[in-house]
Every structure is written in C-alpha cells, then in structure tokens.
NUVEXVEX-644676 format. One record per residue (C-alpha): residue in one letter; y, x, z; chain; residue number from 1. Coordinates in steps of 0.25 Angstrom, whole numbers. Each point is the difference from the previous one (the first is absolute). Example, Ala and Ser with C-alpha at 12.3 -4.5 7.8 and 13.67 -1.06 7.14 Angstrom:
<rs>
   res       y       x       z   chain     n
     a     -18      49      31       A     1
     s      14       6      -2       A     2
</rs>
This chain:
<rs>
   res       y       x       z   chain     n
     m       0       0       0       A     1
     k      14       6      -5       A     2
     t      10      -1      12       A     3
     i      14      -2      -5       A     4
     k      10       8       6       A     5
     k      11      -6      10       A     6
     y      14       3      -7       A     7
     i       8      -9      10       A     8
     d       4       3      14       A     9
     l      10     -10       5       A    10
     t       2       7      14       A    11
     y      14       2      -5       A    12
     l       2     -15      -4       A    13
     k      -5      -3      13       A    14
     d       9       8       9       A    15
     l      12      -6      -9       A    16
     s      -3     -14       2       A    17
     n       1       0      16       A    18
     g     -13      -9       0       A    19
     s       4     -10     -10       A    20
     n     -13      -3      -9       A    21
     e      10      -7      -9       A    22
     f       7      11      -3       A    23
     i     -11       8      -4       A    24
     s      -6     -11      -9       A    25
     q      14      -1      -6       A    26
     m       0      14      -3       A    27
     i     -13       0      -6       A    28
     s       2     -11      -8       A    29
     v      13       5      -6       A    30
     f      -8      14      -2       A    31
     m     -12      -9      -7       A    32
     v      12      -7     -10       A    33
     q       9      12      -3       A    34
     t     -10      11      -2       A    35
     p      -6      -5     -13       A    36
     e      14      -3      -5       A    37
     a       3      14       3       A    38
     l     -11       6      -6       A    39
     d       2      -6     -12       A    40
     t      13       4      -1       A    41
     m      -4      15       2       A    42
     e     -10      -2     -12       A    43
     r      11      -6      -8       A    44
     c       9      12       4       A    45
     l     -10       9      -3       A    46
     n      -5      -4     -13       A    47
     s      14      -1      -6       A    48
     k       5      14       6       A    49
     d      10      -6      11       A    50
     w       0      10      10       A    51
     t      12      -6       6       A    52
     g      -7     -13       2       A    53
     l     -12       6       5       A    54
     h       7       8       9       A    55
     a       7     -13       6       A    56
     v     -13      -8       2       A    57
     s      -8      13       7       A    58
     h      13       0       9       A    59
     k      -1     -14       3       A    60
     i     -15      -1       2       A    61
     k       0      12       9       A    62
     a       3      -8      13       A    63
     s      -9     -11      -3       A    64
     f     -12      11       0       A    65
     a       5       5      13       A    66
     f       1     -14       6       A    67
     m     -14      -2      -4       A    68
     g      -5      14       5       A    69
     i      -4       5     -14       A    70
     k       1      14       3       A    71
     e     -10       3     -12       A    72
     l      12      -4      -9       A    73
     e      11       6       8       A    74
     p      -1      15      -9       A    75
     v      -2      -6     -12       A    76
     i      11      -9       0       A    77
     i      10      11       5       A    78
     s      -6       8     -13       A    79
     i       4     -11      -9       A    80
     e      14      -1       6       A    81
     e       3      15      -1       A    82
     n      -7       2     -14       A    83
     c       9     -11      -6       A    84
     l      12       3       7       A    85
     k      -3      16      -5       A    86
     r      -7      -3     -12       A    87
     t     -12       9       3       A    88
     n     -15      -2       0       A    89
     m       3     -13      -9       A    90
     e     -15       2      -5       A    91
     q      -4      -3      13       A    92
     l       7     -13       2       A    93
     p     -12      -9      -6       A    94
     e     -10       5       8       A    95
     m       9      -3      12       A    96
     v       4     -13      -4       A    97
     s     -16      -3      -3       A    98
     k      -3       4      15       A    99
     i      12      -7       5       A   100
     k      -5     -14      -7       A   101
     s     -16       3       4       A   102
     v       3       3      16       A   103
     c      10     -12      -1       A   104
     e     -10      -9      -4       A   105
     v     -10       4      10       A   106
     a      11      -1      11       A   107
     i       4     -14      -5       A   108
     e     -14      -5       2       A   109
     q      -1       7      14       A   110
     l      13      -7       3       A   111
     e      -5     -14      -5       A   112
     i     -10       2      12       A   113
     e       9       6      11       A   114
     k      10     -11      -2       A   115
     k     -10     -11       5       A   116
     l       1       7      13       A   117
     f      14      -3       2       A   118
     i       0     -14      -5       A   119
</rs>
C-alpha cells in the first residue's frame, strides 16, 4: 500500500485562529477556492512568458502556503519569484510550476479531509 505524503501542517493556522474552528474552516475554504485559480494563472503566465505576472501570482500565493503549512513548496515558490524578477534559470520554471501544481492537488485533498474536523 502506497502512503501519501502529508503536505499540510495546520499548526500555524490553529495558533492564528485563537481556537476558532470557524476561522480555520473559512481559511481552508478560501485556499481551496483561490489556489486552483492561482495555479491556472501561473500556468497561463508561464505559457505566455509573462514573467511579471508569474512573479505577482507567485508572491500572492506564497502566504497561502505558509498558512496551510505547505513547507515543501516554500523554497520552490521563492525560486519562482526570484527567477522571474531576475530573469534567471527560466528553463527551470516549467518544472517548478508543475511541482507546485502536483503538491497543491494533494494538499487540497488533504485539506478537504481536515476541514471536516473544524465544522
């Protein structure tokens, strides 16, 4: 049986919530709605070589990863930001965006399960 790596850690979100399950549930919902949209935007920017747009959406989504404790993506999203800003290592961007998408898909599935604990 294959075990799936747990990408999320809600410790920071729980600390931030001051014990409010409603707040946690709401933040998870926002992440689950906004992240797929942001990922689509990242892919569009990548495909059209809109480095300014890719930098902007990467910067915006970075805080969401911190809230959900998706530590695996922190160095990746920072690299995307820096590479877009400096126009360096552009050939690595498709692989980095792909990693973000695949980790987020699993993280969203994990958050759907976690969210039920806070309703």
